[in-house]
C-alpha positions in Angstrom: 49.5 -27.1 -108.5 48.2 -29.4 -105.8 51.5 -31.3 -105.7 53.5 -28.1 -105.6 51.4 -26.8 -102.6 51.8 -30.2 -100.9 55.6 -30.1 -101.3 55.8 -26.5 -100.0 53.6 -27.1 -97.0 55.0 -30.6 -96.2 57.7 -29.5 -93.7 55.1 -27.3 -92.0 52.6 -30.1 -91.6 55.3 -32.4 -90.4 55.8 -30.3 -87.3 54.0 -31.3 -84.1 50.7 -29.4 -83.5 52.1 -27.7 -80.4 55.1 -26.3 -82.3 52.9 -25.0 -85.1 50.7 -23.2 -82.6 53.7 -21.6 -80.8 55.2 -20.5 -84.1 51.9 -19.0 -85.3 51.4 -17.1 -82.0 55.0 -15.9 -82.1 54.7 -14.6 -85.6 51.3 -13.0 -84.9 52.7 -11.2 -81.8 55.8 -10.0 -83.7 53.6 -8.6 -86.5 51.4 -6.8 -84.0 54.4 -5.3 -82.2 56.1 -4.0 -85.3 52.9 -2.8 -87.0 53.2 0.9 -86.0 56.7 0.9 -87.6 55.4 -0.7 -90.8 52.5 1.8 -90.8 54.8 4.7 -90.5 57.2 3.3 -93.1 54.6 2.9 -95.8 52.6 5.9 -94.6 49.3 4.1 -94.3 48.1 6.1 -91.3 45.8 3.4 -90.0 47.2 2.9 -86.5 44.4 4.9 -85.0 41.8 2.8 -86.9 43.4 -0.5 -85.9 43.3 0.7 -82.2 39.6 1.4 -82.5 39.1 -2.0 -84.1 40.9 -3.7 -81.1 38.5 -1.9 -78.8 35.6 -3.5 -80.6 37.5 -6.9 -80.5 37.4 -6.6 -76.7 33.7 -5.9 -76.8 33.2 -8.9 -79.1 35.1 -11.2 -76.7 33.0 -10.0 -73.8 29.8 -10.6 -75.8 31.1 -14.0 -76.9 30.9 -15.1 -73.2 27.2 -14.2 -73.1 26.2 -15.4 -76.6 28.9 -17.9 -77.6 29.4 -19.7 -74.3 26.2 -19.3 -72.3 23.9 -19.1 -75.4 22.1 -15.9 -74.2 21.0 -13.4 -76.9 22.0 -9.9 -75.8 20.9 -7.1 -78.1 21.9 -4.3 -75.7 25.6 -5.0 -75.0 26.7 -1.5 -76.0 25.0 -0.3 -72.8 27.8 -1.8 -70.7 30.3 -0.2 -73.0 28.6 3.2 -72.3 28.6 2.5 -68.5 32.3 1.8 -68.5 33.0 4.9 -70.6 30.8 7.2 -68.4 32.3 5.8 -65.2 35.7 6.9 -66.5 34.4 10.3 -67.6 32.6 11.0 -64.3 35.6 10.1 -62.2 38.2 12.1 -64.3 36.2 15.0 -65.8 37.6 18.4 -64.5 34.0 19.5 -64.0 33.9 17.2 -61.0 36.1 17.4 -57.9 37.2 13.8 -58.2 39.7 13.5 -61.1 41.0 10.0 -60.1 44.0 8.4 -61.6 43.2 6.5 -64.8 44.8 3.2 -63.6 42.4 3.2 -60.7 39.4 4.4 -62.8 39.8 1.6 -65.4 39.2 -1.0 -62.6 36.4 1.0 -61.2 34.8 0.9 -64.7 35.2 -2.8 -64.8 33.5 -3.2 -61.4 30.7 -0.8 -62.2 30.0 -2.5 -65.5 29.9 -5.9 -63.9 27.6 -4.6 -61.2 25.1 -3.3 -63.8 25.5 -6.7 -65.5 24.2 -8.3 -62.3 21.5 -5.6 -62.0 20.1 -6.3 -65.4 20.7 -10.0 -65.2 19.0 -10.7 -61.9 15.4 -10.1 -62.9 15.7 -11.1 -66.5 17.8 -14.3 -66.7 14.8 -16.5 -65.9 13.6 -15.4 -69.4 14.6 -17.2 -72.5 14.9 -16.7 -76.2 13.0 -13.8 -77.7 11.9 -12.4 -74.3 15.5 -12.1 -73.0 16.5 -10.4 -76.3 13.7 -7.9 -76.0 14.6 -7.0 -72.4 18.3 -6.6 -73.2 17.4 -4.5 -76.2 15.3 -2.2 -74.0 18.2 -1.9 -71.5 20.5 -0.9 -74.4 18.1 1.9 -75.3 17.5 3.0 -71.8 21.2 3.6 -70.8 22.0 6.3 -73.4 18.7 8.1 -72.5 19.6 8.1 -68.9 23.1 9.4 -69.6 21.6 12.2 -71.7 19.3 13.2 -68.8 21.7 13.1 -65.9 23.0 16.6 -66.7 20.8 18.2 -64.1 19.9 15.9 -61.2 17.8 16.9 -58.2 16.7 14.4 -55.5 14.4 15.4 -52.7 11.0 15.4 -51.1 9.1 18.7 -51.2 11.4 21.6 -50.2 14.0 19.2 -48.8 16.8 18.4 -51.2 19.3 15.6 -50.9 20.9 16.5 -54.2 20.2 19.7 -56.1 21.2 20.5 -59.7 24.0 17.9 -59.9 25.6 17.8 -63.3 26.7 14.2 -63.5 27.1 13.5 -67.2 26.8 17.0 -68.7 23.8 16.0 -70.7 23.9 15.9 -74.5 27.1 17.9 -74.5 28.9 15.0 -73.0 32.1 14.9 -70.8 35.0 16.7 -72.3 37.9 16.4 -71.6 38.4 13.0 -70.0 41.5 12.2 -67.9 44.4 10.6 -69.8 46.6 7.8 -68.5 50.2 8.5 -67.6 53.0 6.0 -66.7 56.5 6.8 -65.4 56.1 10.4 -66.2 54.9 9.8 -69.7 51.4 11.1 -70.5 49.4 9.7 -73.4 48.8 12.4 -76.0 47.3 12.5 -79.5 50.1 10.2 -80.8 48.2 7.0 -81.7 51.2 4.7 -81.2 51.1 4.6 -77.3 47.4 4.0 -77.4 47.9 1.1 -79.8 50.4 -0.6 -77.5 48.2 0.0 -74.5 45.1 -1.6 -76.2 47.3 -4.4 -77.3 48.2 -5.2 -73.7 44.5 -5.0 -72.7 43.5 -7.3 -75.6 46.2 -9.8 -74.5 44.8 -9.8 -70.9 41.2 -10.2 -72.1 42.2 -13.1 -74.4 44.1 -14.8 -71.6 41.1 -14.4 -69.3 38.8 -15.8 -72.0 41.1 -18.9 -72.5 41.1 -19.5 -68.8 37.4 -19.1 -68.5 36.7 -21.4 -71.5 38.7 -24.2 -70.0 37.4 -23.7 -66.5 34.6 -25.4 -64.6 32.5 -22.3 -65.1 33.1 -22.3 -68.8 32.0 -25.9 -69.1 28.9 -25.0 -67.1 28.1 -22.2 -69.5 28.4 -24.5 -72.5 26.3 -27.2 -70.7 23.5 -24.6 -70.2 23.7 -23.6 -73.8 23.2 -27.1 -75.0 20.5 -28.3 -72.6 19.6 -26.3 -69.6 17.4 -29.0 -68.1 20.1 -31.6 -68.3 22.7 -29.2 -66.9 20.4 -28.3 -64.0 20.0 -32.0 -63.2 23.8 -32.4 -63.1 24.1 -29.7 -60.4 24.6 -26.5 -62.4 22.6 -23.6 -61.0 21.2 -22.0 -64.2 20.4 -18.5 -62.8 23.7 -18.1 -60.9 25.7 -19.4 -63.9 23.9 -17.1 -66.4 24.4 -14.2 -64.0 28.1 -14.8 -63.9 28.1 -14.8 -67.7 26.4 -11.4 -67.8 28.6 -9.9 -65.1 31.9 -11.2 -66.6 30.9 -10.3 -70.1 29.9 -6.8 -68.9 33.2 -6.4 -67.1 35.2 -6.7 -70.3 33.1 -4.0 -71.8 34.0 -1.8 -68.8 37.7 -2.3 -69.8 36.9 -1.2 -73.4 34.8 1.7 -72.3 37.4 3.1 -70.0 40.1 2.9 -72.6 37.9 4.4 -75.3 36.8 7.3 -73.2 40.4 8.2 -72.3 41.6 7.9 -75.9 38.7 9.8 -77.4 38.9 12.5 -74.7 35.2 13.1 -75.0 32.1 10.9 -74.6 28.6 11.5 -75.7 25.3 9.6 -75.5 25.1 9.3 -79.3 28.2 7.1 -79.3 26.3 4.2 -77.8 23.4 3.6 -80.1 21.7 0.3 -80.9 23.7 -0.2 -84.1 26.9 -0.6 -82.1 25.3 -3.6 -80.3 24.4 -5.1 -83.6 27.9 -4.5 -85.0 29.4 -6.4 -82.0 26.9 -9.2 -82.4 27.8 -9.4 -86.1 31.4 -9.7 -85.2 30.8 -12.6 -82.9 28.5 -14.5 -85.3 30.7 -13.8 -88.4 33.9 -15.0 -86.7 32.3 -18.1 -85.0 30.4 -18.1 -81.7 32.3 -19.7 -78.9 35.7 -19.6 -80.6 38.1 -17.0 -79.3 40.4 -17.0 -82.3 37.4 -16.9 -84.6 35.8 -13.9 -82.8 39.1 -12.0 -82.8 40.0 -12.7 -86.5 36.4 -12.3 -87.7 35.9 -9.1 -85.8 39.1 -7.6 -87.1 38.2 -8.6 -90.7 34.8 -7.0 -90.4 36.1 -3.7 -88.9 39.1 -3.4 -91.2 36.6 -3.9 -94.1 34.5 -1.0 -92.7 37.3 1.4 -91.8 40.0 0.7 -94.4 38.7 -1.3 -97.4 35.5 0.7 -97.9 37.5 4.0 -97.7 40.1 2.8 -100.2 37.5 1.3 -102.5 35.5 4.5 -102.4 38.6 6.4 -103.7 39.2 3.8 -106.4 35.5 3.8 -107.6 35.5 7.7 -107.6 38.7 7.7 -109.7 37.1 5.2 -112.2 34.0 7.4 -112.3 35.9 10.5 -113.0 38.0 8.8 -115.6 35.0 7.3 -117.4 32.9 10.5 -116.8 30.2 8.5 -114.9 28.7 11.0 -112.4 27.2 8.5 -109.9 30.5 6.7 -109.5 32.5 9.9 -109.3 30.5 11.0 -106.2 29.7 7.7 -104.5 30.5 7.1 -100.8 30.6 3.4 -100.1 30.9 3.9 -96.4 27.2 5.0 -96.4 26.4 1.5 -97.7 28.2 -0.3 -94.8 25.1 -1.8 -93.3 24.0 -3.1 -96.7 27.4 -4.9 -97.1 27.2 -6.2 -93.5 23.7 -7.4 -94.0 24.6 -9.1 -97.3 27.7 -10.7 -95.6 25.6 -12.0 -92.8 23.0 -13.5 -95.1 25.7 -15.2 -97.2 27.5 -16.6 -94.1 24.3 -17.9 -92.5 23.4 -19.7 -95.7 26.8 -21.1 -96.6 28.5 -21.5 -93.3 26.1 -20.9 -90.3 28.7 -21.8 -87.7 30.8 -18.8 -88.8 34.0 -18.3 -90.6 36.2 -19.8 -87.9 34.0 -21.9 -85.7 35.0 -23.9 -82.7 35.1 -27.7 -83.1 32.2 -28.1 -80.7 30.0 -25.6 -82.6 30.8 -27.2 -85.9 30.0 -30.7 -84.6 26.7 -29.4 -83.1 25.4 -28.0 -86.3 26.6 -31.0 -88.4 25.0 -33.4 -85.9 21.7 -31.4 -86.2 21.9 -31.7 -90.0 22.5 -35.4 -89.8 19.6 -35.9 -87.4 17.2 -34.1 -89.7 14.9 -36.8 -91.2 15.3 -37.2 -95.0 12.3 -37.8 -97.2 11.8 -41.4 -98.2 12.8 -42.2 -101.8 10.1 -43.4 -104.1 10.7 -46.5 -106.0 
């Protein structure tokens, strides 16, 4: 079998690395472009689910900058997603007199999310480790509460009112509807295919930006801080400014995702941005391989497709088996309710067997293996 596999893959391995990369990327892009046609042909009906998965991929790529490159533990990243979504809602909701064009609003969402990344980063980035994680966790919990309570805003002193009964976010009812994008007279509707191609373009832009950042001077500064902040500081890297840029740029990607998600969903509510969303995104980054763009994308898609497609199909299969064998618990089971159990189990297994993630970067793999080699071994008796 090994000889057969070697003979089949021999021509592929004989190609130069550059040509193999180009061929792989070309095949991947072609598959992504024809996926809606394949989905319609086989009647899978999962284009909408894949579109939502790609939104989370954008979020994981943004968090990868903060966690994977800069080495900062952010447990409240969904807050920036909420800020981007609500920026889009506020600027396009018919209840407000603004109703801006979506193509302007999406960039406004990016800017606002990056601004709040700076706001939260400025007083907290001098913190490290657990303290930074706790502060970002608190920020992630504060933002949905603020959005829930901005349905009736009054600002003033005594009888004087600067703002009176301003309905900014419509409270717990959320903003509905949110403005849809249109291009060359075509308005995006409930058909999932145009949304799929739009998010595909946005994901391409985000991946391109990530690659450029990774290979830039700023990207190398992030990685230097992640490895040894003191040494990086001695080499001329400003720790606070560099970390702040990581927070701002990572948050700006979530603004992209939030704007798209709000327009696609046509309604946004505070309950959409709970703490478990931040944990989900963090799991995608860790599972795929922190610091590796391809790893984060592939790992994130695997995790989400497992959640949205495999669990659903497996539930139907298990129920069919339960009904056939007359086993009542299996006939009524819903495996989607167990998603966090499976995610937790997967994280435990991955951290034990492959702590660098499924698709780690070469640098990350070398770091962990070097740490293992430097661990002193107990002396042998003899």
